[in-house]
FIDONU-46548 format. One line per field, with one value per residue (C-alpha): x, y, z. Coordinates in Angstrom, 3 decimals. Example, Ala and Ser with C-alpha at 12.3 -4.5 7.8 and 13.67 -1.06 7.14 Angstrom:
// residues 2
east c(12.300 / 13.670) $
north c(-4.500 / -1.060) $
up c(7.800 / 7.140) $
// end
This chain:
// residues 166
east c(-68.497 / -70.803 / -69.694 / -69.553 / -66.721 / -64.816 / -64.760 / -64.500 / -61.546 / -59.739 / -60.426 / -59.137 / -61.290 / -62.693 / -61.493 / -64.845 / -64.543 / -60.988 / -62.118 / -65.002 / -62.652 / -60.114 / -62.861 / -64.319 / -60.894 / -60.448 / -63.972 / -63.196 / -59.989 / -60.919 / -63.541 / -61.182 / -58.362 / -60.614 / -61.806 / -58.220 / -57.237 / -59.994 / -58.900 / -55.271 / -56.224 / -58.407 / -55.533 / -53.581 / -56.344 / -56.533 / -54.990 / -52.894 / -51.163 / -48.951 / -47.713 / -45.866 / -42.288 / -41.602 / -40.069 / -43.203 / -45.407 / -43.308 / -43.669 / -47.435 / -47.248 / -45.201 / -47.841 / -50.538 / -48.581 / -48.069 / -51.802 / -52.482 / -50.160 / -52.068 / -55.399 / -54.048 / -52.770 / -56.043 / -58.146 / -55.941 / -57.439 / -60.940 / -59.751 / -57.762 / -60.713 / -63.118 / -60.829 / -58.748 / -60.881 / -64.482 / -66.894 / -64.138 / -62.723 / -59.066 / -56.197 / -54.206 / -56.746 / -56.734 / -52.922 / -52.762 / -55.432 / -53.782 / -50.373 / -51.748 / -53.670 / -50.598 / -48.442 / -51.031 / -50.725 / -47.075 / -47.628 / -50.798 / -48.804 / -46.142 / -48.698 / -50.517 / -47.210 / -45.972 / -49.267 / -49.321 / -45.747 / -46.777 / -49.923 / -48.016 / -45.318 / -47.978 / -49.891 / -47.031 / -44.346 / -41.789 / -39.808 / -38.600 / -42.095 / -43.265 / -40.467 / -41.413 / -45.059 / -43.967 / -41.697 / -44.309 / -46.957 / -44.888 / -43.860 / -47.474 / -48.745 / -45.832 / -46.319 / -50.065 / -50.227 / -47.095 / -45.234 / -48.295 / -49.692 / -46.244 / -45.614 / -49.083 / -48.456 / -45.132 / -46.762 / -49.516 / -46.953 / -44.988 / -48.163 / -49.236 / -45.788 / -45.438 / -48.840 / -49.055 / -50.624 / -53.650) $
north c(21.751 / 22.441 / 25.345 / 23.299 / 21.256 / 24.317 / 25.808 / 22.630 / 22.423 / 19.246 / 17.691 / 14.564 / 11.518 / 9.513 / 5.960 / 4.693 / 6.858 / 5.654 / 2.040 / 2.556 / 4.274 / 1.429 / -1.124 / 0.930 / 1.302 / -2.468 / -2.928 / -0.530 / -2.271 / -5.920 / -6.406 / -5.022 / -7.246 / -10.300 / -9.598 / -9.093 / -12.364 / -14.195 / -12.792 / -13.680 / -17.272 / -17.593 / -16.420 / -19.585 / -21.731 / -19.670 / -21.386 / -18.303 / -18.562 / -21.196 / -18.512 / -16.869 / -17.959 / -20.037 / -16.957 / -14.932 / -17.694 / -17.672 / -13.868 / -14.318 / -16.818 / -14.303 / -11.633 / -14.046 / -14.838 / -11.118 / -10.597 / -13.450 / -11.747 / -8.502 / -10.251 / -11.901 / -8.571 / -6.765 / -9.475 / -9.899 / -6.969 / -8.452 / -11.870 / -10.289 / -8.198 / -11.118 / -13.395 / -11.155 / -8.053 / -9.033 / -6.383 / -3.919 / -0.803 / -0.210 / 1.995 / -1.230 / -2.424 / 0.918 / 0.952 / -2.711 / -2.318 / 0.817 / -0.875 / -3.991 / -1.903 / 0.196 / -2.916 / -4.632 / -1.906 / -2.759 / -6.345 / -5.153 / -2.455 / -4.977 / -7.549 / -5.058 / -3.823 / -7.323 / -8.213 / -4.982 / -5.688 / -9.172 / -7.947 / -5.198 / -7.660 / -10.079 / -7.478 / -5.318 / -8.028 / -5.531 / -6.069 / -2.461 / -0.952 / -3.446 / -2.376 / 1.283 / 0.503 / -1.413 / 1.371 / 4.069 / 1.955 / 1.279 / 4.949 / 6.063 / 3.741 / 4.506 / 8.221 / 8.155 / 5.524 / 6.354 / 9.504 / 11.772 / 10.786 / 11.025 / 14.507 / 15.656 / 14.285 / 16.162 / 19.323 / 19.092 / 18.527 / 21.586 / 23.652 / 22.602 / 22.942 / 26.454 / 27.673 / 29.578 / 27.657 / 29.134) $
up c(-43.440 / -40.474 / -38.327 / -35.105 / -36.619 / -37.807 / -34.325 / -32.253 / -29.929 / -29.056 / -25.696 / -24.000 / -24.664 / -21.803 / -21.327 / -22.613 / -25.748 / -26.371 / -25.994 / -28.439 / -30.886 / -30.763 / -31.370 / -34.235 / -35.859 / -35.851 / -37.234 / -40.080 / -41.159 / -40.650 / -43.418 / -46.048 / -44.860 / -44.833 / -48.387 / -49.536 / -47.822 / -49.719 / -53.065 / -52.367 / -51.564 / -54.660 / -56.887 / -56.116 / -57.622 / -60.805 / -63.854 / -64.626 / -61.253 / -62.863 / -65.283 / -62.396 / -61.764 / -58.665 / -57.016 / -57.756 / -56.354 / -53.183 / -53.030 / -53.235 / -50.361 / -48.351 / -49.041 / -47.863 / -44.688 / -44.008 / -44.379 / -41.946 / -39.444 / -39.933 / -39.324 / -36.179 / -34.847 / -35.566 / -33.935 / -30.851 / -28.871 / -29.207 / -28.031 / -25.204 / -24.059 / -24.263 / -22.218 / -19.931 / -19.340 / -20.071 / -18.872 / -18.026 / -19.623 / -18.860 / -19.944 / -20.498 / -23.069 / -24.922 / -25.069 / -26.100 / -28.794 / -30.160 / -30.321 / -32.027 / -34.578 / -35.296 / -35.698 / -37.923 / -40.534 / -41.304 / -42.539 / -44.291 / -46.097 / -47.113 / -48.245 / -50.453 / -51.853 / -52.726 / -54.383 / -56.394 / -57.470 / -58.651 / -60.359 / -62.160 / -63.216 / -64.431 / -66.440 / -67.774 / -67.881 / -66.593 / -63.416 / -63.494 / -63.655 / -61.053 / -58.716 / -59.241 / -58.432 / -55.332 / -54.105 / -54.730 / -52.982 / -49.872 / -49.677 / -50.048 / -47.321 / -45.007 / -45.552 / -44.938 / -42.209 / -40.227 / -41.278 / -41.518 / -38.084 / -36.463 / -37.874 / -36.798 / -33.305 / -33.116 / -34.432 / -31.806 / -29.031 / -30.143 / -30.320 / -26.805 / -25.261 / -26.691 / -25.526 / -22.234 / -19.365 / -17.652) $
// end
């Protein structure tokens, strides 16, 4: 790791930097979600889809709908900026984009979990193992996408509130 990163201190980002970061975060997530959406839609037209029970087919539809919600949430900041704040950089946009991105991860997490449950059930023909895979998956995503950032945020707040002010 380069030494400048090892010794870098945190600093507040400018509004322009925060805006660029929010846009980049959406750009990173969106292609993966779109690819996943395509694969989920294709699955319905596969002959083996009929091997799933009606309940499992409905679960797949629910996963697809959750993914559509996630896509809508991730794309909303771009539409908002293009229509409501074109050519401007605002704190409102940064907060809105951050909130929408954060909210988009929940239906994405649930969609992936439901599809992994179905895939595991389809391949292993075991509802118990499928449930275990689903539970582990949702816990992993929740831990990495929500719990880890929240604990780091709390840790940083404690560190800054405990440090002497100059």
